[in-house]
TORVO-783300 format. One line per 8 residues: number of its first residue (from 1); their letters; for each residue z, x, y negated of N, C-alpha, C. Coordinates in nm, 2 decimals, always signed. Atoms other than C-alpha are relative to their C-alpha. Example, Ala and Ser with C-alpha at 12.3 -4.5 7.8 and 13.67 -1.06 7.14 Angstrom:
BEGIN
1 = AS = +0.00 +0.09 +0.12 +0.78 +1.23 +0.45 +0.00 +0.09 -0.12 | +0.00 -0.09 +0.11 +0.71 +1.37 +0.11 +0.08 -0.08 -0.11 $
//
This chain:
BEGIN
1 = XXXXXXXX = +0.03 -0.03 -0.14 -0.17 +0.08 -3.85 +0.13 +0.05 +0.07 | -0.12 -0.04 -0.08 +0.11 +0.12 -3.59 -0.03 +0.14 +0.05 | +0.01 -0.13 -0.04 +0.17 +0.48 -3.51 +0.02 +0.01 +0.15 | -0.01 -0.02 -0.14 +0.11 +0.59 -3.15 +0.12 +0.08 +0.03 | -0.12 -0.09 -0.04 +0.43 +0.72 -2.99 -0.04 +0.14 +0.04 | +0.03 -0.14 -0.03 +0.44 +1.09 -2.95 -0.03 +0.03 +0.15 | +0.03 -0.02 -0.14 +0.46 +1.07 -2.57 -0.13 -0.06 +0.04 | +0.13 +0.06 -0.03 +0.16 +0.84 -2.55 -0.11 +0.09 -0.05 $
9 = XXXXXXXX = +0.11 -0.08 +0.06 -0.04 +1.06 -2.78 -0.02 +0.13 +0.08 | +0.01 -0.12 -0.09 +0.04 +1.36 -2.56 -0.07 -0.03 +0.13 | +0.07 +0.05 -0.12 -0.06 +1.17 -2.25 -0.15 -0.01 -0.02 | +0.14 +0.02 +0.03 -0.39 +1.08 -2.41 -0.07 +0.13 -0.02 | +0.06 -0.13 +0.02 -0.45 +1.44 -2.51 -0.03 +0.07 +0.13 | +0.02 -0.06 -0.13 -0.40 +1.56 -2.16 -0.11 -0.07 +0.08 | +0.11 +0.07 -0.08 -0.62 +1.29 -2.01 -0.14 +0.04 -0.06 | +0.13 -0.04 +0.07 -0.89 +1.38 -2.27 -0.05 +0.13 +0.05 $
17 = XXXXXXXX = +0.04 -0.14 -0.04 -0.88 +1.74 -2.16 -0.04 -0.01 +0.15 | +0.04 +0.01 -0.14 -0.89 +1.64 -1.79 -0.13 -0.06 +0.03 | +0.12 +0.07 -0.02 -1.19 +1.42 -1.83 -0.12 +0.09 +0.02 | +0.11 -0.09 -0.02 -1.41 +1.73 -1.84 -0.03 +0.03 +0.15 | +0.02 -0.02 -0.14 -1.36 +1.74 -1.46 -0.12 -0.08 +0.05 | +0.11 +0.08 -0.04 -1.63 +1.47 -1.43 -0.10 -0.03 -0.11 | +0.09 +0.02 +0.11 -1.78 +1.44 -1.78 -0.03 +0.14 -0.06 | +0.04 -0.13 +0.05 -1.97 +1.76 -1.86 +0.01 +0.01 -0.15 $
25 = XXXXXXXX = -0.02 -0.02 +0.14 -1.89 +1.91 -2.20 -0.13 +0.00 -0.08 | +0.13 +0.00 +0.06 -2.26 +1.95 -2.27 -0.08 -0.13 +0.00 | +0.06 +0.14 +0.00 -2.33 +1.58 -2.22 -0.11 -0.01 +0.11 | +0.10 +0.01 -0.11 -2.55 +1.65 -1.91 +0.02 -0.13 +0.08 | +0.00 +0.12 -0.09 -2.64 +1.34 -1.71 -0.07 +0.02 +0.13 | +0.07 -0.03 -0.12 -2.79 +1.52 -1.42 +0.06 -0.06 +0.12 | -0.07 +0.06 -0.11 -2.52 +1.41 -1.18 -0.02 -0.15 +0.01 | +0.01 +0.15 +0.01 -2.54 +1.05 -1.30 -0.14 -0.04 +0.05 $
33 = XXXXXXXX = +0.13 +0.04 -0.04 -2.92 +1.04 -1.26 -0.02 +0.02 +0.15 | +0.01 -0.02 -0.15 -2.89 +1.18 -0.90 +0.06 -0.11 +0.08 | -0.06 +0.10 -0.08 -2.67 +0.90 -0.79 -0.06 -0.14 -0.02 | +0.06 +0.13 +0.03 -2.88 +0.62 -0.94 -0.08 -0.05 +0.12 | +0.07 +0.07 -0.10 -3.02 +0.37 -0.69 +0.02 +0.06 +0.14 | -0.03 -0.06 -0.13 -2.86 +0.57 -0.40 +0.13 -0.06 +0.05 | -0.12 +0.05 -0.06 -2.61 +0.42 -0.16 +0.07 -0.10 -0.08 | -0.08 +0.09 +0.08 -2.33 +0.26 -0.36 -0.03 +0.02 -0.15 $
41 = XXXXXXXX = +0.03 -0.03 +0.14 -2.46 +0.42 -0.69 +0.10 +0.09 -0.06 | -0.09 -0.10 +0.05 -2.17 +0.66 -0.72 +0.05 +0.09 +0.12 | -0.03 -0.10 -0.10 -2.01 +0.95 -0.54 +0.15 -0.01 +0.04 | -0.14 -0.01 -0.06 -1.70 +0.95 -0.31 +0.06 +0.13 -0.03 | -0.06 -0.13 +0.03 -1.65 +1.32 -0.38 +0.06 -0.01 -0.14 | -0.05 +0.01 +0.14 -1.61 +1.24 -0.75 +0.12 -0.10 +0.00 | -0.11 +0.09 -0.01 -1.38 +0.95 -0.66 +0.13 +0.08 +0.05 | -0.11 -0.09 -0.05 -1.16 +1.21 -0.47 +0.05 +0.09 -0.12 $
49 = XXXXXXXX = -0.04 -0.07 +0.12 -1.16 +1.41 -0.79 +0.09 -0.09 -0.09 | -0.08 +0.10 +0.07 -1.03 +1.10 -0.97 +0.15 +0.01 +0.06 | -0.13 +0.00 -0.06 -0.74 +1.10 -0.72 +0.07 +0.13 -0.02 | -0.07 -0.13 +0.03 -0.67 +1.47 -0.76 +0.05 +0.01 -0.14 | -0.04 +0.00 +0.14 -0.65 +1.42 -1.13 +0.11 -0.10 -0.03 | -0.11 +0.10 +0.02 -0.40 +1.13 -1.09 -0.05 -0.12 -0.07 | +0.05 +0.11 +0.08 -0.63 +0.88 -1.25 +0.01 -0.13 +0.07 | +0.00 +0.13 -0.07 -0.64 +0.62 -0.98 +0.13 -0.07 -0.01 $
57 = XXXXXXXX = -0.13 +0.06 +0.01 -0.27 +0.57 -0.99 +0.06 +0.00 -0.13 | -0.05 -0.01 +0.14 -0.24 +0.59 -1.36 +0.09 -0.12 -0.04 | -0.08 +0.12 +0.05 -0.10 +0.23 -1.40 +0.10 -0.05 +0.10 | -0.10 +0.05 -0.09 +0.12 +0.19 -1.09 +0.12 +0.09 +0.00 | -0.13 -0.06 +0.01 +0.48 +0.30 -1.05 +0.00 +0.14 +0.07 | -0.02 -0.13 -0.06 +0.59 +0.65 -0.97 +0.05 +0.00 +0.15 | -0.05 +0.02 -0.13 +0.76 +0.52 -0.66 -0.10 -0.01 +0.11 | +0.12 +0.02 -0.09 +0.42 +0.45 -0.50 -0.10 +0.11 -0.02 $
65 = XXXXXXXX = +0.09 -0.11 +0.02 +0.26 +0.77 -0.61 -0.08 +0.00 -0.13 | +0.07 +0.01 +0.13 +0.14 +0.66 -0.95 +0.06 +0.07 -0.11 | -0.05 -0.07 +0.12 +0.20 +0.78 -1.30 +0.07 -0.09 -0.10 | -0.07 +0.10 +0.09 +0.33 +0.45 -1.46 -0.03 +0.02 -0.15 | +0.04 -0.01 +0.14 +0.13 +0.52 -1.78 -0.04 -0.14 -0.05 | +0.02 +0.12 +0.07 +0.05 +0.25 -2.03 -0.15 -0.04 -0.01 | +0.13 +0.05 +0.03 -0.25 +0.05 -2.14 -0.08 +0.09 -0.09 | +0.06 -0.09 +0.09 -0.32 +0.29 -2.42 -0.07 +0.12 +0.07 $
73 = XXXXXXXX = +0.05 -0.11 -0.08 -0.37 +0.58 -2.18 -0.12 -0.04 +0.08 | +0.11 +0.05 -0.08 -0.59 +0.37 -1.95 -0.12 -0.03 -0.08 | +0.12 +0.03 +0.09 -0.81 +0.26 -2.24 -0.06 +0.13 -0.05 | +0.05 -0.13 +0.05 -0.84 +0.62 -2.37 -0.09 +0.06 +0.11 | +0.08 -0.07 -0.11 -0.96 +0.75 -2.03 -0.12 -0.08 +0.03 | +0.12 +0.08 -0.03 -1.19 +0.45 -1.97 -0.11 +0.03 -0.10 | +0.10 -0.03 +0.11 -1.36 +0.52 -2.31 -0.07 +0.13 +0.03 | +0.06 -0.13 -0.03 -1.41 +0.88 -2.21 -0.10 +0.00 +0.11 $
81 = XXXXXXXX = +0.09 +0.01 -0.12 -1.56 +0.80 -1.87 -0.12 -0.09 -0.04 | +0.11 +0.08 +0.04 -1.77 +0.53 -2.03 -0.10 +0.07 -0.08 | +0.09 -0.08 +0.09 -1.91 +0.77 -2.29 -0.08 +0.09 +0.09 | +0.08 -0.09 -0.09 -2.02 +0.99 -2.00 -0.08 -0.07 +0.10 | +0.08 +0.09 -0.10 -2.18 +0.69 -1.81 +0.04 +0.02 +0.14 | -0.05 -0.02 -0.14 -1.96 +0.77 -1.51 -0.01 -0.13 +0.08 | +0.02 +0.12 -0.07 -2.06 +0.51 -1.25 +0.11 -0.04 +0.10 | -0.10 +0.03 -0.10 -1.75 +0.53 -1.02 +0.09 -0.12 -0.06 $
89 = XXXXXXXX = -0.07 +0.12 +0.04 -1.55 +0.20 -1.03 +0.15 +0.03 -0.04 | -0.13 -0.04 +0.04 -1.25 +0.34 -1.22 +0.08 -0.12 -0.05 | -0.07 +0.12 +0.04 -1.15 +0.02 -1.40 +0.03 -0.10 +0.11 | -0.03 +0.09 -0.12 -1.19 -0.20 -1.09 +0.11 +0.06 +0.09 | -0.11 -0.06 -0.08 -0.97 +0.05 -0.90 +0.13 -0.02 -0.06 | -0.13 +0.02 +0.07 -0.70 +0.03 -1.16 +0.05 -0.14 +0.01 | -0.03 +0.15 -0.01 -0.71 -0.35 -1.16 +0.05 -0.03 +0.14 | -0.04 +0.03 -0.14 -0.69 -0.37 -0.78 +0.14 +0.05 +0.03 $
97 = XXXXXXXX = -0.14 -0.05 -0.03 -0.38 -0.15 -0.76 +0.10 -0.07 -0.08 | -0.10 +0.08 +0.08 -0.21 -0.34 -1.04 +0.03 -0.14 +0.07 | -0.02 +0.12 -0.07 -0.27 -0.66 -0.84 +0.08 +0.02 +0.13 | -0.07 -0.03 -0.12 -0.15 -0.51 -0.52 +0.15 +0.03 -0.02 | -0.14 -0.02 +0.03 +0.16 -0.38 -0.68 +0.07 -0.12 -0.05 | -0.06 +0.12 +0.05 +0.23 -0.71 -0.85 +0.03 -0.10 +0.12 | -0.01 +0.09 -0.12 +0.19 -0.88 -0.50 +0.11 +0.07 +0.09 | -0.10 -0.06 -0.08 +0.45 -0.64 -0.36 -0.05 +0.07 +0.13 $
105 = XXXXXXXX = +0.05 -0.06 -0.12 +0.22 -0.48 -0.10 -0.01 +0.15 -0.03 | +0.00 -0.14 +0.05 +0.32 -0.12 -0.20 -0.05 +0.09 +0.11 | +0.05 -0.09 -0.10 +0.23 +0.03 +0.14 -0.15 +0.02 +0.00 | +0.14 -0.01 +0.01 -0.13 -0.03 +0.05 -0.05 +0.09 -0.11 | +0.04 -0.08 +0.12 -0.12 +0.18 -0.26 -0.02 +0.14 +0.03 | +0.01 -0.15 -0.02 -0.07 +0.53 -0.13 -0.14 +0.05 +0.04 | +0.13 -0.04 -0.04 -0.40 +0.56 +0.05 -0.11 +0.00 -0.11 | +0.09 +0.01 +0.11 -0.59 +0.45 -0.26 +0.03 +0.11 -0.10 $
113 = XXXXXXXX = -0.03 -0.10 +0.10 -0.40 +0.68 -0.50 -0.04 +0.14 +0.05 | +0.04 -0.13 -0.05 -0.47 +0.97 -0.27 -0.15 +0.02 +0.01 | +0.14 +0.00 -0.01 -0.84 +0.88 -0.27 -0.06 -0.01 +0.14 | +0.04 +0.01 -0.14 -0.85 +0.82 +0.10 -0.09 -0.12 +0.02 | +0.08 +0.12 -0.01 -1.00 +0.47 +0.05 -0.02 -0.05 -0.14 | +0.03 +0.06 +0.13 -1.15 +0.28 -0.24 +0.03 -0.15 +0.01 | -0.04 +0.14 +0.00 -0.99 -0.06 -0.32 -0.05 -0.06 -0.13 | +0.04 +0.06 +0.12 -1.15 -0.29 -0.57 +0.03 -0.15 +0.00 $
121 = XXXXXXXX = -0.02 +0.14 +0.00 -1.09 -0.65 -0.68 -0.12 -0.09 +0.02 | +0.10 +0.10 -0.01 -1.30 -0.95 -0.59 +0.06 -0.13 -0.06 | -0.07 +0.11 +0.07 -1.20 -1.21 -0.85 -0.09 -0.11 -0.06 | +0.09 +0.09 +0.07 -1.51 -1.37 -1.00 -0.08 -0.08 +0.09 | +0.07 +0.09 -0.09 -1.68 -1.67 -0.85 -0.13 -0.05 -0.05 | +0.13 +0.05 +0.06 -1.96 -1.75 -1.10 -0.02 +0.08 -0.13 | +0.02 -0.07 +0.13 -2.13 -1.58 -1.40 +0.08 -0.07 -0.11 | -0.07 +0.05 +0.12 -1.92 -1.61 -1.72 +0.12 -0.08 +0.03 $
129 = XXXXXXXX = -0.12 +0.08 -0.04 -1.63 -1.77 -1.52 +0.12 +0.09 +0.00 | -0.13 -0.07 +0.00 -1.27 -1.66 -1.56 +0.10 -0.06 +0.09 | -0.09 +0.07 -0.09 -1.12 -1.88 -1.29 +0.02 +0.09 +0.12 | -0.02 -0.10 -0.11 -0.97 -1.62 -1.06 +0.02 -0.06 +0.14 | -0.02 +0.07 -0.13 -0.89 -1.88 -0.79 -0.13 -0.06 +0.05 | +0.12 +0.07 -0.03 -1.25 -2.01 -0.79 -0.08 +0.06 +0.11 | +0.10 -0.06 -0.10 -1.51 -1.97 -0.51 +0.05 +0.01 +0.14 | -0.05 -0.02 -0.13 -1.28 -1.94 -0.22 +0.12 -0.10 +0.03 $
137 = XXXXXXXX = -0.11 +0.09 -0.04 -1.03 -2.15 -0.02 +0.07 +0.07 +0.12 | -0.08 -0.05 -0.12 -0.76 -2.06 +0.24 +0.06 -0.11 +0.08 | -0.05 +0.10 -0.10 -0.69 -2.28 +0.54 +0.05 +0.07 +0.13 | -0.05 -0.06 -0.12 -0.47 -2.17 +0.82 -0.02 +0.15 +0.01 | +0.01 -0.15 +0.01 -0.48 -1.80 +0.71 -0.15 +0.04 +0.03 | +0.14 -0.04 -0.01 -0.86 -1.81 +0.71 -0.06 -0.02 -0.14 | +0.06 +0.00 +0.13 -1.06 -1.73 +0.40 -0.15 -0.04 +0.01 | +0.13 +0.04 +0.00 -1.38 -1.91 +0.32 -0.05 -0.01 -0.15 $
145 = XXXXXXXX = +0.06 +0.01 +0.13 -1.62 -1.91 +0.02 -0.07 +0.13 -0.04 | +0.08 -0.11 +0.05 -1.77 -1.64 -0.20 +0.06 +0.05 -0.13 | -0.03 -0.07 +0.12 -1.71 -1.39 -0.48 -0.12 +0.08 -0.04 | +0.12 -0.07 +0.05 -1.97 -1.22 -0.70 +0.05 +0.12 -0.09 | -0.03 -0.11 +0.09 -1.99 -0.90 -0.92 +0.11 +0.09 +0.04 | -0.10 -0.09 -0.05 -1.78 -0.69 -0.70 -0.05 +0.14 +0.01 | +0.04 -0.14 -0.01 -1.79 -0.31 -0.72 -0.05 +0.03 +0.15 | +0.06 -0.02 -0.13 -2.01 -0.20 -0.43 +0.07 +0.13 +0.07 $
153 = XXXXXXXX = -0.04 -0.13 -0.07 -1.91 +0.06 -0.16 +0.14 +0.02 +0.02 | -0.14 -0.02 -0.02 -1.54 -0.01 -0.14 +0.04 -0.02 +0.15 | -0.05 +0.01 -0.13 -1.33 +0.00 +0.17 +0.09 -0.12 +0.02 | -0.09 +0.12 +0.00 -1.09 -0.28 +0.09 -0.02 -0.08 -0.13 | +0.02 +0.09 +0.12 -1.12 -0.58 -0.14 +0.12 -0.08 -0.02 | -0.12 +0.09 +0.04 -0.83 -0.75 -0.32 -0.06 -0.13 -0.05 | +0.06 +0.13 +0.03 -0.95 -1.11 -0.32 +0.10 -0.09 -0.06 | -0.09 +0.10 +0.06 -0.79 -1.35 -0.56 -0.03 -0.14 +0.04 $
161 = XXXXXXXX = +0.02 +0.14 -0.04 -0.73 -1.70 -0.44 +0.11 -0.08 -0.07 | -0.10 +0.08 +0.06 -0.53 -2.00 -0.55 +0.14 +0.02 +0.06 | -0.12 -0.02 -0.07 -0.26 -1.91 -0.30 +0.06 +0.14 -0.02 | -0.05 -0.14 +0.02 -0.23 -1.54 -0.39 -0.11 +0.10 +0.03 | +0.09 -0.11 -0.02 -0.39 -1.21 -0.31 -0.03 +0.02 +0.15 | +0.04 -0.03 -0.14 -0.59 -1.15 +0.02 -0.06 +0.14 +0.00 | +0.06 -0.13 -0.02 -0.66 -0.79 +0.12 -0.09 +0.00 +0.12 | +0.10 +0.01 -0.11 -0.98 -0.78 +0.32 -0.08 +0.13 +0.01 $
169 = XXXXXXXX = +0.07 -0.12 -0.03 -1.12 -0.47 +0.48 -0.15 -0.02 +0.01 | +0.15 +0.02 +0.01 -1.50 -0.41 +0.45 -0.05 -0.04 +0.14 | +0.05 +0.03 -0.13 -1.54 -0.44 +0.83 +0.06 -0.13 +0.06 | -0.07 +0.12 -0.05 -1.35 -0.77 +0.86 -0.11 -0.10 +0.06 | +0.09 +0.09 -0.06 -1.51 -1.02 +1.10 -0.02 -0.12 -0.09 | +0.03 +0.11 +0.09 -1.68 -1.30 +0.91 -0.03 +0.03 -0.14 | +0.03 -0.04 +0.14 -1.73 -1.10 +0.59 -0.14 +0.05 -0.01 | +0.13 -0.04 +0.03 -2.08 -1.08 +0.46 -0.01 +0.06 -0.14 $
177 = XXXXXXXX = +0.01 -0.07 +0.13 -2.17 -0.83 +0.18 -0.15 +0.02 -0.03 | +0.14 -0.02 +0.04 -2.50 -0.84 +0.00 +0.01 +0.09 -0.13 | +0.00 -0.10 +0.11 -2.56 -0.54 -0.23 -0.11 -0.03 -0.09 | +0.10 +0.03 +0.10 -2.74 -0.62 -0.55 -0.02 +0.12 -0.10 | +0.03 -0.11 +0.09 -2.92 -0.35 -0.75 +0.00 -0.04 -0.14 | +0.00 +0.03 +0.14 -2.85 -0.35 -1.12 -0.11 +0.09 -0.08 | +0.11 -0.07 +0.08 -3.09 -0.23 -1.40 +0.04 +0.15 -0.02 | -0.03 -0.13 +0.03 -2.89 +0.08 -1.46 +0.01 +0.10 +0.12 $
185 = XXXXXXXX = -0.01 -0.08 -0.11 -2.91 +0.21 -1.11 +0.12 -0.01 +0.08 | -0.12 +0.02 -0.07 -2.57 +0.10 -1.00 -0.02 -0.13 +0.08 | +0.01 +0.12 -0.09 -2.49 -0.18 -0.75 +0.12 -0.09 -0.02 | -0.11 +0.09 -0.01 -2.28 -0.49 -0.74 -0.01 -0.08 +0.13 | +0.00 +0.07 -0.12 -2.18 -0.68 -0.43 +0.03 -0.15 -0.01 | -0.03 +0.14 -0.01 -2.19 -1.05 -0.35 +0.07 -0.02 +0.14 | -0.07 +0.01 -0.12 -1.93 -1.14 -0.09 +0.01 -0.14 +0.05 | -0.01 +0.13 -0.06 -1.93 -1.43 +0.15 +0.10 +0.00 +0.12 $
193 = XXXXXXXX = -0.10 +0.00 -0.10 -1.63 -1.52 +0.36 -0.01 -0.12 +0.09 | +0.02 +0.10 -0.10 -1.67 -1.72 +0.68 +0.12 +0.00 +0.10 | -0.12 +0.00 -0.08 -1.33 -1.79 +0.83 +0.06 +0.14 +0.02 | -0.05 -0.13 -0.01 -1.21 -1.44 +0.76 +0.15 +0.00 +0.01 | -0.15 +0.00 -0.02 -0.86 -1.38 +0.89 +0.06 +0.08 -0.11 | -0.07 -0.08 +0.11 -0.62 -1.27 +0.62 +0.14 -0.05 -0.02 | -0.14 +0.03 +0.04 -0.26 -1.26 +0.51 -0.01 -0.02 -0.15 | +0.00 +0.03 +0.14 -0.20 -1.41 +0.17 +0.14 +0.05 -0.06 $
201 = XXXXXXXX = -0.11 -0.06 +0.06 +0.04 -1.22 -0.06 +0.02 -0.07 -0.14 | -0.02 +0.06 +0.13 +0.19 -1.43 -0.35 +0.00 +0.10 -0.11 | +0.01 -0.09 +0.11 +0.11 -1.27 -0.68 +0.02 -0.08 -0.13 | -0.02 +0.09 +0.12 +0.27 -1.46 -0.97 -0.05 +0.05 -0.13 | +0.06 -0.06 +0.12 +0.14 -1.22 -1.23 -0.14 +0.04 +0.01 | +0.14 -0.03 -0.02 -0.21 -1.21 -1.10 -0.09 -0.02 -0.12 | +0.08 +0.03 +0.12 -0.36 -1.38 -1.41 +0.02 +0.10 -0.11 | -0.03 -0.09 +0.10 -0.18 -1.15 -1.64 -0.06 +0.14 +0.03 $
209 = XXXXXX = +0.06 -0.13 -0.04 -0.30 -0.84 -1.45 -0.15 +0.00 -0.04 | +0.15 +0.01 +0.02 -0.66 -0.96 -1.47 -0.03 +0.00 -0.15 | +0.03 +0.01 +0.14 -0.65 -1.05 -1.84 +0.04 +0.13 -0.07 | -0.04 -0.13 +0.06 -0.47 -0.73 -1.93 -0.12 +0.10 +0.01 | +0.10 -0.10 -0.03 -0.75 -0.53 -1.77 -0.14 -0.04 -0.06 | +0.13 +0.05 +0.05 -1.04 -0.75 -1.89 +0.00 -0.02 -0.15 $
//
């Protein structure tokens, strides 16, 4: 088995200790139960705690306010949050910022890293599908089509298309969002785009970013 580098091991140790900020040491699920079936199914206050701990920017560069840590650290923290059944969209948030950074839209990263807004990806077009370009089309800087299984309650959506990445705010004209309740009390969104105005940002490593995270 390959030895984990000392620096990575230390980062994982520190992240493990910091996880107690949202995962109670006694295993209590009171907070999780209180958020089930309510609103987006998670807490924006807890999301701001994620930001304060530096978790949201864990995978993006230091120049944009991130930590530039590796996949090993991201996996370790994801496992800890998963063990605590934390419903906040941590992994989607990481993925969205990786896509935005790869597309070179660095001015969009700061607000998310600070916890001022929640940005998640909208990449899937059908159940069990891995075609990130599927479901949508872009004509004359207008986005049409649909995406499914999107983390609910976000402020901005990083929509993957055949042309690149489209960043669509929640209140964009022509965007319809249907919130779907899941069995575990969380929610997913189905998104429908009807000539939504958008700028397309070329993202040559989009597929790699998605596969790395998934």
